[in-house]
C-alpha positions in Angstrom: 13.6 -13.4 -14.4 10.5 -13.3 -16.6 8.4 -11.5 -14.0 10.7 -8.4 -14.1 10.1 -7.9 -17.8 6.3 -7.8 -17.4 6.5 -5.8 -14.2 8.7 -3.2 -15.8 6.1 -2.9 -18.7 3.2 -2.4 -16.3 5.2 0.0 -14.1 6.1 2.1 -17.1 2.4 2.5 -18.0 1.4 3.4 -14.4 4.1 6.1 -14.0 3.6 7.4 -17.5 7.0 6.5 -18.7 6.0 4.4 -21.8 7.6 6.6 -24.5 10.5 4.4 -25.6 12.1 7.3 -27.4 12.5 9.2 -24.2 12.4 7.0 -21.1 12.7 8.8 -17.8 13.8 5.7 -16.0 16.2 3.0 -17.4 15.2 -0.7 -17.1 18.0 -1.1 -14.6 16.6 1.7 -12.4 13.1 0.3 -12.6 14.4 -3.2 -11.6 16.0 -1.6 -8.5 12.7 0.2 -7.7 10.7 -3.1 -8.2 13.0 -5.0 -5.8 12.6 -2.2 -3.2 8.8 -2.3 -3.9 8.9 -6.1 -3.3 10.6 -5.6 0.0 7.9 -3.1 1.1 5.1 -5.3 -0.2 6.5 -8.3 1.6 6.7 -6.3 4.8 3.2 -4.9 4.5 1.3 -8.1 3.5 1.5 -11.7 4.3 1.3 -13.6 1.0 0.4 -17.3 0.6 3.9 -17.9 -0.8 7.0 -16.9 1.2 9.3 -15.0 -1.0 13.0 -14.4 -0.4 14.2 -11.1 -1.8 17.9 -10.5 -2.4 18.5 -6.8 -3.0 22.2 -7.3 -4.0 21.5 -9.9 -6.7 18.1 -8.4 -7.6 16.4 -11.7 -7.3 13.2 -13.0 -5.8 12.8 -16.7 -5.0 10.6 -18.6 -5.8 10.0 -16.8 -9.1 6.7 -14.9 -8.7 5.8 -15.0 -12.5 2.6 -16.9 -11.8 1.6 -14.9 -8.7 -0.4 -12.0 -10.1 -1.4 -10.7 -6.7 2.2 -10.4 -5.6 3.2 -8.8 -8.9 0.4 -6.3 -8.7 1.3 -5.3 -5.2 4.9 -4.9 -6.1 4.2 -2.8 -9.1 1.8 -0.5 -7.3 4.2 -0.1 -4.4 7.0 0.6 -6.9 4.9 3.2 -8.6 4.4 4.9 -5.2 8.2 4.9 -4.7 8.6 6.6 -8.1 5.9 9.2 -7.3 7.6 10.0 -4.0 10.9 10.4 -5.9 9.3 12.8 -8.4 7.6 14.7 -5.5 10.9 15.1 -3.7 12.6 16.3 -6.8 9.8 18.8 -7.5 9.9 20.0 -3.9 13.6 20.8 -4.2 13.1 22.6 -7.5 10.1 24.5 -6.2 10.7 27.9 -4.9 10.9 31.6 -5.6 12.5 33.0 -8.8 13.6 36.5 -8.9 15.0 38.8 -11.7 16.7 42.1 -11.2 15.6 44.0 -14.3 12.8 44.5 -15.0 12.0 43.4 -11.4 10.1 40.1 -11.4 9.3 37.9 -8.5 7.3 34.7 -8.9 6.4 31.8 -6.7 5.9 28.4 -8.3 3.0 26.3 -7.1 3.4 22.9 -8.9 4.0 21.0 -5.7 0.3 20.9 -4.8 -0.4 18.9 -8.0 2.3 16.3 -7.1 1.0 16.2 -3.5 -2.5 15.4 -4.9 -1.0 12.7 -7.0 0.5 11.1 -4.0 -2.8 11.3 -2.1 -5.0 9.9 -4.9 -2.5 8.1 -7.1 -0.6 4.8 -6.9 0.1 5.3 -3.1 -3.6 5.5 -2.3 -4.4 2.7 -4.7 -1.8 0.5 -3.0 -3.4 1.2 0.4 -6.8 0.4 -0.9 -5.6 -2.8 -2.6 -3.9 -3.8 0.6 -7.0 -3.2 2.7 -9.2 -5.1 0.2 -6.7 -8.0 0.2 -6.4 -8.2 4.0 -10.0 -7.6 4.9 -11.7 -9.0 1.8 -9.6 -12.2 1.9 -10.9 -13.0 5.3 -7.5 -13.0 6.8 -8.6 -10.8 9.8 -12.3 -11.3 9.7 -12.7 -14.0 12.3 -15.0 -13.4 15.3 -17.6 -15.0 17.4 -20.8 -13.4 16.4 -23.0 -14.3 19.4 -23.7 -12.7 22.8 -23.8 -16.2 24.5 -20.9 -18.1 26.0 -22.5 -21.5 25.4 -25.6 -23.6 25.7 -25.2 -23.9 29.4 -24.9 -20.1 30.0 -26.9 -18.9 33.0 -27.4 -15.1 32.9 -28.3 -15.2 36.6 -24.7 -16.1 37.5 -23.7 -12.7 36.3 -26.0 -11.0 38.8 -25.0 -13.0 41.9 -24.7 -9.7 43.9 -28.4 -8.8 43.4 -31.1 -9.6 45.9 -33.6 -12.0 44.2 -36.1 -11.9 47.0 -38.4 -9.6 45.2 -40.1 -10.6 41.9 -38.9 -7.5 40.1 -35.3 -8.8 40.3 -35.9 -12.1 38.6 -34.5 -12.6 35.1 -36.9 -14.4 32.9 
């Protein structure tokens, strides 16, 4: 699939894994992550094209090569998955180190930086893109912007319980 090659290249740049001499993620692993990202994106957003995602065969039909919107959402969601993975790994490695002699005790605090990355990085960008697509695309912005029911609306019918014998109760 041609879209996978371009999506892997974009994803590598976003997750800062573009040094070909020392990749952190293999192409096979990034393909798996992109397929998972596609599943999440399809679940979160209703696209104009209905995509069928096969996780076992690692395929998406129809081929989304020409659908830049879908590809961008898949790549951003996949970058979020990668960041969560990195955060989880760092959280497991985070902790207290101690030495017996000479006595040394230190507490690592790198987790905050990774937590900040999750809050303002690709995960936050994905949510912003999603809101812009849903609300900016007019998919949910349909409403009647008028206080009136129709041309034959009679406001007095709403106040049928009032006594209209005195002039102060008349609606003009």
